[in-house]
C-alpha positions in Angstrom: 10.1 19.3 -22.6 7.1 19.1 -20.6 7.2 20.6 -17.2 6.2 18.7 -14.5 5.0 19.8 -11.1 3.9 18.7 -8.2 4.3 15.5 -8.2 2.8 13.0 -5.7 2.0 9.2 -5.2 -1.8 8.7 -4.1 -3.4 4.9 -3.3 -7.6 5.6 -3.0 -9.4 3.0 -0.6 -10.0 0.4 -3.0 -6.4 0.0 -4.0 -6.0 2.2 -7.0 -2.7 3.9 -7.3 -2.4 7.0 -9.4 0.5 10.1 -9.5 -1.3 13.5 -9.1 1.1 16.3 -10.8 0.5 19.6 -12.4 2.3 19.2 -16.3 2.2 21.9 -18.5 0.2 23.7 -15.6 -2.8 21.2 -16.3 -3.3 20.0 -12.7 -3.5 15.4 -13.8 -3.9 11.8 -11.9 -1.8 9.7 -13.6 -2.5 5.9 -13.4 0.5 3.5 -12.1 1.1 2.2 -16.0 5.1 1.9 -17.4 2.4 2.6 -21.1 1.1 5.7 -19.9 2.3 8.1 -22.1 2.6 10.9 -18.9 3.5 7.6 -16.3 6.5 7.2 -18.4 7.4 10.7 -18.9 7.3 11.4 -15.2 9.5 8.1 -14.6 12.2 9.4 -17.5 12.2 12.8 -15.4 12.6 11.1 -12.2 15.4 8.8 -13.1 17.4 11.5 -14.5 17.1 12.9 -11.4 14.8 16.3 -12.3 12.3 15.2 -10.4 10.9 14.1 -7.2 7.5 12.2 -6.7 6.1 12.7 -2.7 5.2 10.4 -1.1 1.2 10.3 -0.1 1.2 11.3 3.6 4.4 13.3 5.2 6.2 11.4 8.6 4.4 14.2 10.5 1.2 12.7 9.4 1.8 8.8 9.8 2.8 9.7 13.3 -0.5 11.0 14.0 -2.9 8.6 12.0 -0.9 5.7 14.3 -1.9 8.0 17.4 -5.3 8.3 16.0 -5.4 4.9 15.7 -4.2 3.8 19.0 -6.4 6.5 20.8 -9.2 4.7 19.2 -9.0 1.4 20.1 -8.5 2.3 23.8 -11.3 4.9 23.9 -12.8 1.4 22.1 -11.3 -0.9 25.0 -12.3 1.7 27.9 -16.1 1.5 26.1 -16.3 -1.5 26.5 -15.2 -2.3 30.0 -18.0 0.4 31.2 -20.5 -2.1 29.2 -19.4 -5.2 30.5 -18.8 -3.8 34.5 -22.9 -2.2 33.8 -23.6 -5.8 32.8 -22.3 -7.0 36.0 -24.5 -4.9 37.9 -26.9 -5.3 36.7 -26.1 -9.7 36.6 -26.1 -9.9 33.5 -23.9 -11.6 31.3 -22.9 -11.4 27.9 -25.3 -14.1 26.8 -28.0 -13.0 28.8 -27.8 -9.9 26.9 -27.8 -11.5 23.6 -30.7 -13.6 23.9 -32.2 -10.5 25.3 -31.7 -9.2 21.5 -32.3 -11.8 20.2 -28.7 -13.0 18.7 
């Protein structure tokens, strides 16, 4: 029987999913594919209750990412409002600016 440690789900930007784990002391990336022998082995351990695969992010990390995204949206809204105020102070509209920029 193989020794499996530190199993964790991952998803990369292109959508591919895999499990990182240490199997018999070797760090591996295992595709989510039932035909893959390492994936099959990992899932047997999970089904037997001998292994838990950790999620890619903790709840705290997800909460922080959500807060960061909200803060970024707020900063964007403030920047847009400031830019619109400057245009108004100059007596210009968004359309005037687009025409000046050749858009």
